[in-house]
C-alpha positions as CSV (number, residue, x, y, z in Angstrom):
1,M,35.0,-18.5,72.7
2,S,32.2,-18.2,75.1
3,D,32.4,-19.0,78.8
4,A,30.4,-22.1,78.3
5,S,33.2,-23.7,76.2
6,S,36.7,-24.9,77.1
7,D,39.4,-25.2,74.5
8,L,41.1,-28.5,74.0
9,S,44.1,-27.5,75.9
10,A,42.1,-27.6,79.0
11,L,41.8,-31.4,78.7
12,P,44.0,-34.2,79.7
13,Q,47.0,-34.7,77.3
14,A,45.7,-32.2,74.7
15,A,48.1,-30.2,72.7
16,P,47.7,-26.5,73.1
17,G,46.8,-24.3,70.0
18,V,45.0,-27.1,68.1
19,P,41.9,-25.7,66.2
20,I,39.3,-27.8,67.9
21,R,36.7,-26.6,70.6
22,V,35.0,-28.2,73.2
23,D,31.4,-26.9,74.3
24,R,30.5,-28.2,77.8
25,S,27.5,-26.0,78.1
26,D,25.5,-29.2,78.6
27,P,27.6,-31.5,80.9
28,A,25.8,-34.6,79.8
29,V,26.0,-33.9,76.0
30,V,29.5,-32.4,74.9
31,R,30.0,-30.9,71.4
32,V,33.3,-31.3,69.8
33,I,33.8,-28.6,67.1
34,L,36.5,-28.7,64.3
35,D,37.4,-25.1,64.2
36,R,39.5,-24.5,61.1
37,A,36.9,-23.1,58.7
38,E,39.2,-21.4,56.6
39,R,40.6,-24.7,55.4
40,K,37.2,-26.3,55.4
41,N,38.2,-28.0,58.8
42,A,40.9,-30.3,57.0
43,L,42.7,-32.2,59.7
44,T,46.4,-31.8,60.4
45,L,48.6,-34.4,62.1
46,A,48.1,-32.4,65.4
47,M,44.3,-32.4,65.0
48,W,44.2,-36.3,64.6
49,R,46.4,-36.7,67.5
50,A,44.2,-34.2,69.6
51,L,41.1,-36.0,68.5
52,G,42.3,-39.5,69.8
53,D,43.4,-37.8,73.1
54,L,39.9,-35.9,73.4
55,F,37.8,-38.9,72.8
56,E,39.7,-41.1,75.0
57,A,39.4,-38.5,77.9
58,L,35.8,-37.8,77.3
59,G,35.1,-41.5,77.4
60,R,36.5,-41.6,81.0
61,E,34.1,-38.7,82.3
62,P,31.2,-40.2,84.0
63,E,28.6,-37.4,83.7
64,I,29.0,-37.5,79.9
65,R,26.2,-39.5,78.1
66,A,26.9,-38.3,74.5
67,V,29.5,-36.6,72.3
68,I,28.7,-34.7,69.2
69,L,31.3,-34.1,66.7
70,T,30.7,-31.3,64.2
71,G,32.6,-28.7,62.1
72,A,32.6,-24.9,62.1
73,G,31.6,-22.6,59.4
74,G,28.9,-24.9,57.8
75,V,31.6,-27.5,56.8
76,F,31.9,-30.9,58.5
77,C,35.4,-31.7,57.4
78,A,37.3,-31.8,54.0
79,G,39.3,-34.7,55.3
80,A,43.1,-34.6,55.8
81,D,45.1,-31.6,55.0
82,I,47.2,-32.8,52.1
83,S,49.2,-29.6,52.0
84,E,51.2,-31.1,55.0
85,F,51.8,-34.5,53.5
86,G,55.1,-33.4,51.9
87,A,56.3,-32.9,55.6
88,A,54.1,-35.1,57.6
89,R,54.5,-38.1,55.1
90,S,57.7,-37.5,53.7
91,D,59.1,-41.2,53.9
92,A,57.7,-44.6,55.1
93,A,58.5,-43.9,58.9
94,S,56.7,-40.5,58.9
95,G,53.9,-42.2,56.9
96,E,53.6,-45.0,59.4
97,I,53.3,-42.3,62.3
98,Y,50.7,-40.4,60.4
99,S,48.7,-43.5,59.7
100,A,48.9,-44.5,63.5
101,A,47.5,-41.0,64.5
102,V,44.6,-41.3,62.1
103,E,43.7,-44.9,63.2
104,R,44.0,-44.0,66.8
105,A,41.5,-41.0,66.3
106,N,39.0,-43.3,64.6
107,H,39.2,-46.1,67.1
108,A,38.9,-43.5,70.0
109,I,35.5,-42.4,68.4
110,R,34.5,-45.8,67.6
111,D,35.3,-47.4,70.8
112,C,34.3,-44.5,73.1
113,P,31.8,-45.8,75.7
114,K,29.5,-42.7,75.2
115,A,27.0,-42.4,72.3
116,T,28.9,-40.6,69.4
117,Y,27.2,-38.5,67.0
118,A,28.2,-36.6,63.9
119,A,26.3,-33.4,63.0
120,I,27.0,-32.8,59.3
121,S,26.5,-29.7,57.1
122,G,28.6,-29.2,53.8
123,P,31.5,-31.6,52.9
124,A,32.4,-34.9,54.6
125,M,35.2,-35.9,52.6
126,G,38.0,-38.6,52.9
127,G,39.1,-38.7,56.5
128,G,36.1,-36.6,57.5
129,C,33.8,-39.0,56.1
130,G,35.7,-41.6,58.0
131,L,35.3,-39.7,61.3
132,A,31.6,-39.5,60.6
133,M,31.2,-43.2,59.9
134,C,33.0,-44.0,63.2
135,C,30.3,-42.2,65.2
136,D,27.3,-44.3,66.3
137,F,24.7,-41.9,64.6
138,R,25.0,-39.4,61.7
139,F,22.5,-36.5,61.2
140,A,22.9,-34.5,58.1
141,D,21.2,-31.5,56.5
142,A,20.6,-30.9,52.9
143,T,23.9,-29.3,52.3
144,A,25.9,-32.3,53.2
145,V,28.1,-34.0,50.6
146,F,30.0,-37.3,51.1
147,S,33.0,-38.5,49.2
148,V,36.3,-40.6,49.6
149,P,38.5,-39.5,46.9
150,A,41.5,-41.7,48.0
151,A,41.7,-43.3,44.7
152,R,41.9,-40.0,42.8
153,L,44.9,-38.9,45.3
154,G,46.8,-42.3,45.0
155,V,46.5,-42.9,48.8
156,V,44.8,-46.2,50.4
157,Y,42.0,-45.4,52.7
158,A,42.8,-46.2,56.3
159,V,41.7,-49.6,57.7
160,S,39.5,-48.2,60.3
161,E,37.8,-45.8,58.0
162,T,37.0,-48.7,55.5
163,A,35.8,-50.9,58.1
164,A,33.5,-48.2,59.3
165,L,32.2,-47.6,55.9
166,V,31.6,-51.2,55.3
167,A,29.6,-51.3,58.6
168,A,27.4,-48.5,57.5
169,V,26.7,-49.4,53.9
170,G,27.9,-52.8,53.2
171,V,30.7,-54.2,51.1
172,E,29.1,-53.6,47.7
173,T,28.1,-49.9,48.2
174,A,31.7,-49.3,49.9
175,K,33.3,-50.6,46.7
176,D,31.4,-48.1,44.6
177,I,32.4,-45.2,47.0
178,L,36.1,-46.1,47.1
179,F,36.6,-47.3,43.5
180,T,34.9,-44.3,42.0
181,G,35.7,-41.5,44.4
182,R,32.3,-39.9,43.4
183,R,30.3,-37.5,45.4
184,L,27.1,-38.5,47.2
185,D,24.6,-35.7,48.0
186,A,22.7,-35.8,51.4
187,A,19.7,-37.7,49.7
188,E,21.7,-40.5,48.3
189,A,23.9,-40.8,51.3
190,A,20.8,-41.2,53.4
191,A,19.5,-44.0,51.2
192,K,22.7,-45.7,51.0
193,G,23.1,-45.6,54.8
194,L,25.9,-43.1,55.2
195,V,23.4,-40.9,57.1
196,T,21.1,-42.0,60.1
197,A,18.6,-39.5,59.3
198,L,18.2,-36.0,57.3
199,A,17.2,-32.9,59.1
200,Q,16.6,-29.3,58.5
201,D,19.2,-28.7,61.3
202,A,21.7,-31.4,61.9
203,M,22.8,-30.3,65.3
204,A,19.4,-29.9,66.5
205,A,18.5,-33.4,65.5
206,A,21.6,-34.7,67.1
207,L,20.8,-32.9,70.3
208,A,17.3,-34.1,70.3
209,H,18.2,-37.7,69.8
210,A,21.0,-37.4,72.5
211,A,18.3,-36.2,75.0
212,L,16.7,-39.5,74.8
213,L,19.7,-41.0,76.5
214,R,20.0,-38.4,79.3
215,E,18.1,-40.5,82.0
216,N,19.4,-44.0,80.8
217,A,22.1,-45.8,82.7
218,P,25.6,-45.1,81.4
219,M,27.0,-48.5,82.2
220,T,24.0,-50.0,80.3
221,L,24.8,-47.9,77.3
222,A,28.4,-48.6,77.3
223,G,27.9,-52.4,77.8
224,A,25.4,-52.4,74.8
225,K,27.7,-50.5,72.6
226,A,30.6,-52.9,73.4
227,T,28.3,-56.0,72.7
228,L,26.9,-54.5,69.3
229,R,30.6,-53.8,68.4
230,A,31.8,-57.3,69.1
231,L,28.6,-58.7,67.3
232,A,29.3,-56.6,64.2
233,G,33.0,-57.7,64.2
């Protein structure tokens, strides 16, 4: 890790050893990087909890204008790591704990007073798609693929993720995505509203858009975001 980055354990209330990196090389535009490429950045319970801690903490830092969420290794996020479900969701009580961590992470991103971005390459599946939908803006390159395979796995998509999906694409398209579990390539995702814009380089596009906010008043941005969220609700 470069000197310009700090790991998640350096931030308030963050668990040590969680595979998420934070790049603060630009104090105004912070990058959050899911760093579990060997598992396609699949999210463990610890990672869900850490994302909630992290976005809440970043939301309190006055110098930050925008937060960009992305994944290492050319993959955004393959969703929840189902290999740990046997332990992490073994009964009703543990299932509720797991679901609460997912909801908190999504709400922390959605409600963050900073502008939030997803820079997407490769798969954005299930919970990973949900994370992207909870961001204010989503920039994707041609390799991006979106899917919510919950129906094939016998699980119900989280309320926060479903709400974010509906807000982005509308009820009818959300039904198509949730009922079929099919994959949408980058072009179809953009046409359906899953993606703000396609770009040759998703991170560069997100950074360029975030640069437009650099000189704007942070309280105005936070107020506008809160007002728009209330109107959408």
